[in-house]
C-alpha positions in Angstrom: 107.8 103.0 115.9 108.4 106.6 116.9 105.9 108.5 118.9 104.7 110.6 115.9 104.0 107.4 114.0 102.1 105.9 116.9 100.0 109.1 117.2 99.2 109.0 113.5 98.2 105.3 113.7 96.0 105.9 116.6 94.3 108.8 114.8 93.7 106.8 111.7 92.4 103.7 113.5 90.1 105.8 115.7 87.5 105.7 113.0 86.5 102.8 110.7 88.9 102.4 107.7 89.0 100.3 104.6 92.4 98.6 105.0 94.3 96.5 102.4 97.2 94.3 103.6 99.8 93.3 101.0 102.6 90.7 101.5 105.4 90.2 99.0 105.3 88.0 95.9 105.8 84.3 96.7 104.8 85.0 100.3 106.4 82.9 103.0 105.3 82.2 106.6 106.4 85.6 107.8 104.6 87.5 105.0 101.3 85.6 105.3 101.5 85.4 109.1 101.9 89.1 109.6 99.2 89.9 107.0 96.7 87.5 108.6 97.5 88.6 112.1 96.7 92.2 111.2 93.6 91.0 109.3 92.1 89.5 112.4 93.2 92.5 114.6 91.7 95.1 112.3 88.5 93.2 111.6 87.9 92.9 115.4 88.4 96.6 115.6 85.5 97.3 113.2 87.5 98.0 110.0 86.8 96.6 106.6 89.9 94.5 105.7 91.3 92.7 102.7 94.5 90.7 102.3 95.7 90.8 98.7 98.6 88.6 97.8 100.5 89.2 94.5 100.3 85.4 93.8 99.5 82.1 95.5 101.2 80.9 98.7 102.4 77.4 99.7 99.9 74.7 100.7 101.6 74.2 104.0 100.5 77.7 105.1 96.8 77.4 104.1 95.7 76.0 107.5 96.3 79.4 109.0 93.2 81.2 110.4 91.9 83.5 107.7 93.9 82.0 104.8 90.7 81.4 102.8 90.1 85.1 102.7 93.3 86.0 100.9 92.7 87.4 97.4 95.2 86.1 94.9 95.9 89.1 92.6 97.2 86.8 89.8 93.8 85.0 89.7 91.4 87.8 90.8 93.0 91.0 89.6 89.7 92.8 88.9 88.4 92.1 92.4 91.8 93.1 93.9 92.0 96.4 92.0 88.5 97.2 93.1 89.3 96.7 96.8 92.6 98.6 96.5 90.8 101.5 94.8 88.5 101.8 97.8 91.3 101.5 100.5 92.1 104.4 102.9 95.1 102.6 104.4 97.4 100.2 102.7 99.9 98.1 104.7 102.9 96.6 103.0 104.3 93.7 105.0 107.6 92.0 104.9 109.0 93.9 102.0 110.2 97.5 101.5 110.5 97.9 97.7 107.4 97.9 95.4 109.2 95.8 92.9 108.9 92.9 95.4 105.1 92.6 94.5 105.5 92.3 90.7 102.6 93.5 88.6 100.5 94.3 91.7 102.6 97.5 92.1 100.8 98.9 89.0 97.5 98.9 90.9 99.1 101.0 93.7 100.0 104.0 91.6 98.1 107.3 92.0 96.1 106.2 95.0 94.8 108.6 97.7 95.3 105.9 100.4 98.0 106.3 103.0 100.7 103.6 103.0 102.2 102.0 106.1 105.3 99.8 105.8 106.2 97.2 108.4 109.4 95.4 107.4 112.8 94.2 108.6 114.9 94.1 105.4 117.7 96.6 104.6 117.5 99.7 102.4 113.7 100.6 102.5 112.2 102.7 99.7 110.6 106.0 100.6 106.9 105.3 99.6 105.2 105.0 103.0 103.6 107.7 105.1 104.5 105.6 108.2 107.6 103.5 107.9 108.3 101.0 110.6 111.6 99.5 109.6 114.0 97.6 111.8 116.7 95.4 110.3 117.6 94.0 113.8 114.2 92.3 114.2 113.9 88.6 113.7 110.8 88.9 111.5 108.0 91.1 110.4 105.7 89.1 112.7 107.7 90.1 115.7 107.4 93.7 114.5 103.7 93.3 114.2 103.6 92.2 117.8 105.5 95.4 118.8 103.2 97.4 116.6 100.3 96.1 118.6 102.1 96.8 121.8 102.6 100.5 120.7 98.8 100.7 120.3 98.3 99.2 123.8 96.6 96.3 122.1 98.4 93.2 123.3 95.4 92.2 125.3 93.5 91.9 122.0 95.8 89.1 120.8 93.5 86.0 120.5 94.5 82.5 119.5 94.1 83.3 115.8 96.5 86.3 115.9 98.9 84.3 118.2 99.0 81.4 115.8 99.7 83.7 112.8 102.4 85.6 114.5 104.1 82.5 116.0 104.2 80.9 112.5 106.0 83.9 111.0 108.5 84.2 113.8 109.2 80.5 113.8 109.7 80.2 110.1 111.8 83.4 109.7 114.1 82.4 112.5 114.7 78.8 111.3 112.8 77.5 114.4 114.6 80.1 116.6 118.2 79.2 115.6 119.2 82.3 113.5 121.3 85.1 115.0 118.4 87.6 114.9 116.6 85.5 117.5 116.9 87.5 120.7 115.8 87.2 124.3 113.0 89.7 123.4 112.0 87.4 120.5 111.6 84.5 123.0 109.6 86.6 125.4 107.3 87.5 122.5 106.9 83.8 121.6 106.2 82.9 125.2 103.4 85.5 125.4 102.0 84.2 122.1 101.9 80.7 123.5 100.1 82.0 126.5 97.5 83.6 124.2 96.9 80.4 122.4 99.6 79.7 119.8 99.6 75.9 119.4 103.4 75.5 118.8 103.4 71.7 118.3 100.5 71.9 115.8 102.1 74.8 114.0 105.4 72.9 113.6 103.5 69.9 112.3 101.6 71.9 109.7 104.8 73.6 108.5 107.3 70.8 108.6 105.5 67.5 108.8 103.0 67.5 105.9 105.3 66.7 103.0 104.2 65.1 99.8 106.4 62.2 98.7 107.3 64.2 95.5 108.8 67.0 97.7 111.2 64.6 99.4 112.1 63.1 96.1 112.8 66.6 94.8 115.0 67.2 97.9 116.9 64.0 97.0 117.5 65.4 93.5 118.7 68.7 94.9 121.2 67.1 97.2 122.5 65.0 94.3 123.2 68.3 92.5 125.1 69.7 95.5 128.4 71.3 94.6 131.0 72.0 97.3 133.8 74.5 96.8 136.1 74.0 99.8 138.6 76.8 98.8 135.7 79.3 99.2 133.9 77.6 102.0 130.9 77.6 99.7 128.2 75.1 98.6 125.4 75.4 96.1 122.5 73.5 94.7 120.9 73.7 91.3 117.4 72.6 90.1 116.4 72.8 86.5 112.9 73.2 85.2 113.0 69.6 83.9 113.9 68.4 87.4 111.1 70.5 89.0 108.6 69.1 86.4 109.8 65.5 87.0 108.9 65.7 90.7 105.6 67.7 90.2 106.9 70.9 91.8 104.4 72.9 93.8 104.9 76.4 95.3 106.9 76.1 98.5 108.4 72.8 97.7 112.0 74.1 97.7 111.6 76.1 100.9 114.6 75.5 103.2 116.6 73.5 100.6 119.4 76.1 100.6 120.0 75.5 104.3 121.3 72.0 103.6 124.4 73.5 102.0 124.9 75.8 105.0 124.7 72.7 107.3 128.0 71.4 106.0 131.0 71.7 108.2 133.2 74.7 107.3 130.7 76.1 104.8 129.9 79.8 105.3 128.1 80.6 102.0 125.3 78.5 100.5 123.2 79.1 97.4 120.4 77.5 95.4 119.7 78.2 91.8 116.2 77.3 90.6 115.2 77.6 86.9 111.8 79.2 86.2 111.1 78.7 82.5 107.8 80.7 82.6 109.5 83.9 84.0 112.7 83.2 82.0 114.8 83.7 85.1 117.0 81.7 87.6 115.7 82.3 91.1 118.5 82.5 93.6 118.5 82.1 97.4 121.6 82.8 99.4 122.5 82.1 103.0 125.6 82.7 105.1 127.2 82.3 108.4 129.0 85.0 110.4 129.9 88.4 108.9 129.7 87.6 105.2 126.8 89.7 103.8 124.7 87.9 101.2 122.6 91.1 101.1 125.5 93.1 99.7 126.6 90.2 97.5 123.2 89.8 96.0 122.6 93.5 95.5 126.0 93.8 93.7 125.6 90.8 91.4 122.1 89.3 91.2 119.5 92.2 91.4 118.4 91.2 94.9 118.9 91.8 98.5 117.6 91.0 102.0 119.5 90.5 105.2 123.1 90.0 106.1 122.8 86.2 106.4 119.7 85.6 104.1 119.0 87.1 100.8 117.5 86.4 97.4 118.2 87.4 93.8 117.6 86.5 90.2 119.5 86.0 87.0 118.4 86.2 83.4 121.3 84.0 82.2 120.9 80.3 81.7 121.2 78.0 84.7 124.7 76.9 83.6 125.8 80.5 82.9 124.5 81.7 86.2 126.4 79.1 88.3 129.5 79.8 86.2 129.1 83.6 87.0 128.6 82.7 90.7 131.8 80.6 90.8 133.7 83.3 88.9 132.8 85.9 91.6 134.1 83.8 94.5 137.8 84.5 94.1 137.1 88.2 94.7 135.5 87.3 98.0 138.0 84.6 99.1 139.4 86.6 102.0 136.0 87.4 103.4 134.8 83.9 103.1 137.9 82.5 104.9 137.9 84.8 107.9 
């Protein structure tokens, strides 16, 4: 953050505030981790704090300290609106466009509260009084660590905050293998471990608590894998019928798209997941090297994200969406074969 933003934050936080923390819709480890880390930090500082999520988050994240305090807007909209209406500061975490929180955005209109954005995605909207945006950062949780550093508050990181921040950094870096993982990231992680982050336990909670149905769904997804060698591309499809067959729960498809990217010579991977209730196909895109799935998704699938990781959506059928995707690839053949 710049010095003016730091001064503003210090001024605001010098007196008790009513703070609302909001992660994006379908929150992942980085969104929930950054929200809960700040929840513990602000509560310890004497502020009244609420975390309001647009909808539910995966079961494998509900072990996190403070997870039971998260208000699910989808289920408790009246309570959430009441807390939002009382807020003096609203933090939006791990997203930079209000359309990323669905119908919860309606509750944020015409508020007197000041907004603070902390996010590492590209092309931020101009809605926040303080905008801490850095697309080079590995994760929003790493940014929250630096946010605390700017407030000279690193000594206030306890084991609860450390566990939350470590979770977000670990999950958003693919267990530290993605290109955005820097030497600074690893120094942050080392300090979090010194402050009590239980890295082995965190890894077990996230990756080693699968239900049998999730692994069966993964098997189904891999059976549906399509490889397009001419475009160095692979994609997976999952229909609503297949999701229902394996008793899909929120978070079950997390990481599935990476199996396509693990193939030798593949530089672009995608997964297309049918959501009958929302009447959309949810799309996740991953890439290696310089191919920007952020630009690709923004141009064709109403989405965006990072250079090598992005999301999108389609209102076509599953078959029509994959046909559109394959039809776009000849226009990118040169970029995909660099």
